[in-house]
KOLNUKOL-350925 format. One record per residue (C-alpha): residue in three letters; x, y, z. Coordinates in steps of 0.25 Angstrom, whole numbers. Example, Ala and Ser with C-alpha at 12.3 -4.5 7.8 and 13.67 -1.06 7.14 Angstrom:
// KOLNUKOL-350925
ALA | 49 | -18 | 31 $
SER | 55 | -4 | 29 $
// end
This chain:
// KOLNUKOL-350925
MET | -112 | -514 | 153 $
GLU | -115 | -514 | 169 $
ARG | -105 | -503 | 170 $
TYR | -113 | -494 | 161 $
GLU | -126 | -496 | 169 $
THR | -124 | -488 | 181 $
PRO | -132 | -477 | 188 $
THR | -120 | -467 | 185 $
ALA | -120 | -471 | 170 $
ALA | -135 | -469 | 169 $
SER | -134 | -456 | 175 $
ALA | -123 | -451 | 166 $
MET | -130 | -456 | 154 $
GLU | -143 | -449 | 158 $
ARG | -135 | -436 | 160 $
TYR | -128 | -438 | 146 $
PHE | -142 | -441 | 140 $
ASP | -147 | -428 | 146 $
ILE | -136 | -420 | 140 $
ALA | -139 | -426 | 127 $
ARG | -154 | -423 | 128 $
LYS | -151 | -409 | 133 $
PHE | -144 | -406 | 120 $
ASN | -153 | -413 | 111 $
MET | -143 | -424 | 107 $
ASP | -143 | -439 | 106 $
PRO | -134 | -444 | 118 $
ALA | -125 | -452 | 108 $
GLN | -123 | -440 | 100 $
MET | -119 | -432 | 112 $
ALA | -109 | -443 | 116 $
LEU | -103 | -444 | 102 $
GLN | -102 | -429 | 101 $
PHE | -97 | -427 | 115 $
ILE | -85 | -437 | 112 $
SER | -82 | -430 | 99 $
THR | -80 | -417 | 106 $
ARG | -69 | -423 | 115 $
PRO | -55 | -419 | 109 $
PHE | -49 | -433 | 113 $
VAL | -59 | -441 | 105 $
THR | -55 | -443 | 90 $
SER | -66 | -453 | 87 $
SER | -79 | -458 | 92 $
ILE | -86 | -472 | 91 $
ILE | -100 | -472 | 89 $
GLY | -109 | -484 | 91 $
ALA | -123 | -487 | 86 $
THR | -132 | -499 | 86 $
ASN | -142 | -494 | 76 $
LEU | -142 | -484 | 64 $
GLU | -150 | -473 | 73 $
GLN | -138 | -473 | 83 $
LEU | -128 | -472 | 72 $
LYS | -135 | -461 | 66 $
THR | -136 | -454 | 79 $
ASN | -121 | -456 | 82 $
ILE | -117 | -451 | 68 $
GLU | -126 | -439 | 69 $
SER | -118 | -435 | 82 $
ILE | -107 | -428 | 73 $
GLN | -117 | -417 | 69 $
ILE | -120 | -413 | 83 $
ASP | -113 | -402 | 91 $
VAL | -111 | -404 | 106 $
PRO | -114 | -391 | 113 $
GLU | -104 | -387 | 124 $
ALA | -115 | -387 | 134 $
MET | -117 | -402 | 131 $
LEU | -102 | -405 | 133 $
ARG | -102 | -398 | 146 $
GLU | -114 | -406 | 151 $
ILE | -107 | -419 | 146 $
ASP | -94 | -415 | 153 $
GLU | -102 | -412 | 166 $
THR | -109 | -425 | 165 $
HIS | -96 | -432 | 164 $
LEU | -91 | -426 | 176 $
ILE | -102 | -431 | 184 $
TYR | -102 | -445 | 177 $
SER | -87 | -447 | 174 $
ASN | -87 | -462 | 174 $
PRO | -102 | -467 | 175 $
CYS | -98 | -481 | 171 $
PRO | -85 | -485 | 178 $
// end
């Protein structure tokens, strides 16, 4: 787990959380919907440790991801392309 506990990882996560908040979306839902917009992804794996998380993940299929959000996610990825090497 140490590789995920870096200052760069924390900064990247905070920026992605900010994007989710800006668009009134749960961060997990944003992540799930983002990957569903990638043409090379044919399925996604969700993980949940409780029923509330499972409900949140399943409800993500009902959410549309605005183009503006996708642009901000792409911009963030350019800044933090490999936050946990």
